[in-house]
Structures are given as C-alpha cells and as structure tokens.
C-alpha positions as CSV (number, residue, x, y, z in Angstrom):
1,M,59.1,64.4,-70.1
2,T,62.2,64.6,-72.3
3,P,63.2,62.2,-75.1
4,D,65.9,60.6,-73.0
5,E,63.4,60.0,-70.2
6,A,61.0,58.4,-72.7
7,V,63.7,56.1,-74.0
8,E,64.4,54.9,-70.5
9,I,60.8,54.2,-69.9
10,A,60.4,52.3,-73.2
11,R,63.7,50.3,-73.0
12,P,62.3,47.5,-70.7
13,W,59.2,47.2,-73.0
14,A,61.5,46.9,-76.0
15,L,63.6,44.2,-74.4
16,A,60.5,42.3,-73.4
17,S,58.7,42.6,-76.7
18,V,61.6,42.3,-79.1
19,P,64.6,40.8,-77.2
20,S,66.8,40.9,-80.3
21,S,66.7,44.7,-80.2
22,G,68.9,44.8,-77.1
23,G,66.7,47.6,-75.8
24,D,67.7,49.9,-78.6
25,I,64.8,52.4,-79.1
26,G,63.6,54.5,-82.1
27,L,61.6,57.6,-81.1
28,Y,59.1,59.9,-82.8
29,E,58.0,63.0,-80.8
30,F,54.5,64.5,-81.1
31,D,52.4,66.9,-79.1
32,L,51.1,64.4,-76.5
33,G,54.0,62.0,-76.2
34,F,56.6,59.9,-77.9
35,V,56.1,56.9,-80.2
36,A,58.7,54.3,-79.5
37,W,59.7,51.2,-81.3
38,A,62.4,48.5,-80.8
39,K,65.2,48.8,-83.3
40,V,66.1,45.4,-84.7
41,P,69.7,44.8,-86.0
42,P,69.9,44.2,-89.8
43,S,69.4,40.5,-90.6
44,D,71.0,38.3,-93.3
45,P,69.4,39.6,-96.6
46,S,69.1,36.0,-97.8
47,L,66.8,35.2,-94.8
48,P,63.4,36.4,-93.9
49,P,63.3,39.2,-91.3
50,A,63.8,38.0,-87.7
51,V,60.9,40.2,-86.5
52,M,57.8,41.1,-88.5
53,G,54.9,43.3,-87.4
54,A,56.4,44.3,-84.0
55,P,54.2,46.6,-81.9
56,L,54.9,50.2,-81.1
57,A,54.5,52.0,-77.8
58,V,53.5,55.5,-76.8
59,V,55.0,57.2,-73.7
60,D,52.7,60.0,-72.5
61,K,54.5,63.3,-72.1
62,E,52.4,64.3,-69.0
63,T,52.2,61.0,-67.1
64,G,55.0,58.9,-68.4
65,E,52.5,56.0,-68.9
66,L,53.5,53.5,-71.6
67,T,50.8,51.9,-73.8
68,Q,51.3,49.4,-76.6
69,W,49.9,50.1,-80.1
70,P,49.7,48.1,-83.4
71,S,52.4,47.9,-86.0
72,L,51.7,51.1,-87.9
73,S,53.7,54.1,-88.9
74,P,54.7,56.4,-85.9
75,Q,52.6,59.2,-87.4
76,H,49.5,56.9,-87.6
77,V,50.0,55.7,-84.0
78,A,50.4,59.4,-82.9
79,D,47.1,60.2,-84.6
80,L,45.4,57.2,-83.0
81,Y,46.7,58.3,-79.6
82,R,45.3,61.8,-80.0
83,R,41.9,60.3,-80.9
84,E,42.0,58.0,-77.9
85,A,43.0,61.0,-75.6
86,A,40.0,63.0,-77.0
87,A,37.7,60.0,-76.4
88,R,38.8,59.8,-72.7
89,T,37.8,63.5,-72.3
90,R,34.6,63.0,-74.2
91,L,33.2,59.8,-72.8
92,P,33.5,58.4,-69.2
93,E,35.4,55.2,-68.7
94,D,32.4,53.0,-67.9
95,V,30.7,54.2,-71.1
96,R,33.8,53.6,-73.2
97,R,34.2,50.1,-71.7
98,V,30.7,49.1,-72.8
99,L,31.1,50.6,-76.3
100,T,34.5,49.1,-76.8
101,A,33.2,45.7,-75.9
102,A,30.5,46.3,-78.6
103,G,33.1,47.0,-81.2
104,W,33.6,50.8,-80.9
105,R,37.0,52.5,-81.3
106,S,37.9,56.2,-81.0
107,D,38.7,56.1,-84.8
108,R,35.6,54.0,-85.8
109,D,34.2,55.1,-89.2
110,V,31.6,53.0,-91.0
111,N,30.8,55.7,-93.5
112,A,30.8,53.3,-96.5
113,W,28.4,50.9,-94.7
114,V,26.0,53.7,-93.9
115,S,26.1,55.0,-97.5
116,S,25.3,51.5,-98.8
117,W,22.5,51.0,-96.2
118,L,21.0,54.4,-97.2
119,R,21.0,53.5,-100.9
120,D,19.2,50.3,-100.2
121,L,16.7,52.0,-97.8
122,Y,15.8,54.8,-100.2
123,A,15.6,52.4,-103.2
124,A,13.2,50.2,-101.3
125,D,11.1,52.9,-99.7
126,A,10.1,55.9,-101.8
127,E,8.4,57.6,-98.8
128,A,11.6,57.3,-96.7
129,A,13.6,58.8,-99.6
130,E,11.2,61.8,-99.7
131,H,10.4,62.3,-96.0
132,L,13.5,61.0,-94.2
133,P,16.6,62.6,-95.7
134,I,19.6,62.1,-93.5
135,H,20.9,65.2,-91.8
136,P,24.5,65.9,-90.6
137,A,23.9,65.1,-86.9
138,A,22.4,61.7,-87.8
139,R,25.1,61.0,-90.3
140,S,27.9,61.7,-87.9
141,L,26.4,59.5,-85.2
142,L,25.7,56.6,-87.6
143,D,29.2,56.9,-89.2
144,E,30.7,56.3,-85.7
145,F,28.1,54.1,-83.9
146,G,26.2,52.4,-86.8
147,G,25.8,48.7,-86.3
148,L,26.8,48.6,-82.6
149,S,24.6,46.6,-80.2
150,F,25.0,46.6,-76.4
151,R,23.0,46.0,-73.2
152,Q,22.6,49.1,-71.0
153,L,24.2,49.2,-67.6
154,K,21.8,49.0,-64.7
155,Q,22.5,50.5,-61.3
156,P,21.3,48.5,-58.2
157,G,17.9,49.5,-57.1
158,S,17.2,51.5,-60.3
159,T,14.1,50.9,-62.4
160,S,15.7,52.1,-65.6
161,G,18.4,50.6,-67.7
162,G,19.3,47.0,-68.6
163,Y,17.7,47.1,-72.1
164,D,19.3,46.2,-75.4
165,V,20.2,49.0,-77.8
166,Q,20.9,48.4,-81.4
167,F,22.1,51.2,-83.7
168,W,21.4,51.3,-87.4
169,P,22.4,50.5,-90.1
170,T,21.2,46.9,-89.7
171,Q,18.1,44.9,-90.3
172,G,15.2,46.5,-88.6
173,R,12.1,48.6,-88.9
174,I,12.1,52.1,-90.3
175,V,8.6,53.4,-89.4
176,T,8.5,56.4,-91.8
177,D,5.2,57.7,-90.6
178,L,6.3,57.7,-86.9
179,F,9.4,59.8,-87.6
180,T,7.8,62.2,-90.1
181,E,5.0,62.9,-87.7
182,F,7.4,63.5,-84.8
183,A,9.5,65.8,-87.0
184,A,6.4,67.8,-87.9
185,E,5.5,68.1,-84.1
186,L,9.1,69.1,-83.3
187,G,9.5,71.5,-86.2
188,T,12.8,70.1,-87.3
189,P,14.0,67.1,-89.3
190,V,14.6,63.8,-87.4
191,F,16.2,60.6,-88.5
192,P,16.0,57.1,-87.0
193,L,19.1,56.2,-85.0
194,A,18.5,53.1,-82.9
195,W,16.2,50.4,-81.8
196,Y,15.4,50.2,-78.1
197,E,14.3,47.0,-76.5
198,D,11.8,48.5,-74.0
199,G,8.5,48.6,-75.9
200,P,10.1,48.0,-78.2
201,S,10.6,51.6,-79.2
202,D,12.7,53.8,-81.4
203,I,15.4,56.3,-80.9
204,A,15.7,59.3,-83.3
205,V,18.1,62.2,-83.6
206,A,16.9,65.7,-84.6
207,A,18.9,68.0,-86.9
208,D,19.8,70.1,-83.9
209,G,21.5,67.2,-82.2
210,R,18.9,66.3,-79.6
211,V,18.1,62.6,-79.3
212,F,14.7,61.3,-78.5
213,L,13.0,58.0,-77.5
214,L,9.7,57.5,-79.2
215,H,7.9,55.0,-76.9
216,E,4.3,53.7,-76.7
217,A,4.2,55.5,-73.3
218,G,5.2,58.8,-74.8
219,E,8.1,60.8,-76.0
220,F,11.3,61.2,-74.0
221,L,14.4,63.3,-74.3
222,V,17.5,61.1,-74.2
223,G,20.0,63.9,-74.4
224,T,20.3,67.5,-75.5
225,T,23.6,66.6,-77.4
226,P,24.7,63.4,-79.1
227,D,27.4,62.7,-76.6
228,E,25.0,63.3,-73.6
229,A,22.6,60.8,-75.2
230,I,25.3,58.2,-75.7
231,V,26.3,58.4,-72.1
232,R,22.7,58.2,-70.8
233,L,21.9,55.3,-73.1
234,V,24.9,53.3,-72.1
235,R,24.4,54.0,-68.4
236,G,20.7,53.3,-68.5
237,E,19.9,56.6,-66.9
238,P,16.2,57.7,-66.8
239,F,15.1,59.7,-69.8
240,T,13.2,63.0,-69.5
241,P,9.5,63.1,-70.5
242,F,9.1,65.5,-73.5
243,E,6.2,67.4,-74.8
244,T,6.4,69.2,-78.1
C-alpha cells in the first residue's frame, strides 16, 4: 500500500464526511497504515470554523481497509490502531464483542479507580491490608477490566455458561479468609478478581497469572494465563476441576 493508494481509498470517505474538503486529504504514515483526514479550506477568520471535531480515518497497509477514528492527533490515532490490532490478535472476535458491549476498549485503563478502591478497601479492612496485598498480575487485570460486568455466552446444548460475571473494583464481598486460605494451599499469593453468579462464587488470580474459581462445589482452574481465563469466562466454557 503506497501513500498515493491510501489517498485514493480515503478520498470518497473525506468527501462524504467533510464535503467542504473537496476530497483533499492529509496523510500521516505509520508502521501499520496511514492516518487520513479531510483538509478543510481556510475559513473567514471573523467566523467560527466551518468544521469542528471532524473524524480521522486509518487505511490499513496490508488490507487497504478504511476505518473511522475520533478527532485526535494522527499520532494518537496511530497508537490506538496499534492497540486495536494487538487486541484482535490477543482476543477472538466473539470475546471482544461481549467485552466491548460491557465498556471495554483496547486502551482501557482504570488505574486511578483501582488505586482509590484499594485505599478504601485496606482502610476499612485491616486483615485485607495485611493478607491480601495486590500483586502485578491482579493489578494488570483490574486496571484493564475492573468494573466491567457481562453475561457469559452460552452454546446451545451446553450445561456451562450463561452466568453474570462482575469484575472488581465495585461494591461486593471480599472474603479475606477464603482467599488467604486458598493462597496458603496454592503456595502463592492470590487476589480477588471477580464475582461469579453461579453459587454465587468468587474468581481469584494467582501471582503466577493462573485464574481460579472458588465455588461451593470445589475449586476450578479458569485459565493458566489471564487472557485464556478471559476467553473462557466470556465464552462460558467449562472450567477444569483443580486440586492443590
């Protein structure tokens, strides 16, 4: 894909989105494609701009596909596109669709919210402060998925799936004894990650990245890695019985 080819692909989009541009295109090249925007002729300085907050587009270098993006700097749009491309590789389309409907984005970061929630949790519960320090694997997951709620997918004929999942930080139970006892059995720190409707029960992530369901019927391995756990949670796939 050459810059000239990208311009030709973007020209009809520019004419449709900003007719006053006459199809004149600005272009910013980056590793995965070209960020394009409609150039608007200078307006009368005594009047407000004729166009404000016009969207940008990205033309993918490999496929030529054009997608529309918010009115941000070309560099910022390029960064968002890289993140979105990484997310497509990382998470299957059906999983991304459910998460996106719940409020997830490839650049989602609720770090400040998690920090505030942790301060409140530790201030209110001295045992949690002592026995449930947050570890990097939990922090990374909560910074990205904290506060999201969704209903699992359920495949026809399957006995699993279809339950509500709610990620912290939010109002809910932090059963300190449950998590500290499981951490002692596992031999590695764990931290609460989500509430699971079936039971109801609790989902926790270990410091090594494994994710577990602590259910009244027993303990289950949701995934050996955070991303595997997210996929299985969203798809409602059966969890693996686990014995410490």
